N, C-alpha and C positions, 0 to 999 in steps of 0.2 A: 133181098141181097144176102148172100151167105155172110156169116160173122165168125171171126176167128178169135180164139182164146189161147193165150200162153200163160201158164202158171209155173213159176219156179219156186220151189220150197227149199230154202237154205237148210242144209244138213238133213234134208228129207231122205228117206230110205224106201227100198222096195217093200219092206214089211209094212210100213206106214201106208204106202200107196195101196197095197193089197187089202189092208183093213178097211180103207175108205171105199174103194171101187166095189168091193163085195156088197156094200150096203147101198150106195147111191146109184149104181147102175142096175137095170132090171136083170132078173135071173142070176143073182149072185155075181154080177159083173160080166156075165156072158153076152149080154145084149147092150145095145146103145139106147140111151134115153130118146124119147120122142123128139124129133127135130135134129138130132145129132147125126151128122153125116160121116164124121171121121174122128178117131180118137187114137192118140199115140202117147206113150209115156216111157221114160227111162232115166237112167242116171246121167247126170251132167256135172261138169266141174263144180264142186261145192254143194251138191244136193241132188234134187230130183225135179225133172221137168214133165209137164203134162201139156199136150197140145190137142185142142178140139176145134172142130168146125161144125157150126150149127147152120141150118138152112136160113135162119134169120136171127137178128138181135133179139126179137121177141121170144123165140123158143129158148134161146140161151137164158134170158131174164126169167122166164117161167120156170126153167129147171133150177136156176140159181136160187130163186126166192121160194119155190114150192118144194124142192127136194134137197138140193145140196146144203144150203145153210141150215135149215131146220134139222136135218139128219145129222150133220156133223156136230151141231151143238148139243143134240140130245142122245145120240145112240153110239157114237164112235169114241172109244176111249184110247185105242191104240193107233189112231191116225196121226196126221201131221200135227206138230205142236205149235207151228207158227202160221200166220197168214201168208199167203203166197205173194211174191212179187208178180204183179199181173200186167200183161199187155193185151190189149183188145184192138181189133182192126176189122174194117169192112173188107171182105174178100173180093178182090177185083178179078182174080183168075183162079179157078179151081180145075185142075186136070187130074183125071183118074185113068189108070191103065184099064184096058178093055179085057 
């Protein structure tokens, strides 16, 4: 079952997002990680929001533990300064345009 992730970074900026995505996504941010079906990000009231859909909770967890957390902790100095406010959910319905 697909798995949804919403991260809100209070006071987050596009520059911080760009610094992180360039390192944690393949090809400098041009491609999606294995298992990720959808990725969207943008400014929202009071900060920056990121929405991702993975094909399963397992691929999300693998990306989180194997790429995202270790990379943020060791390689990104200009990224988000706070932990995100996080919402996770099992995707009941995923519709894409043809």
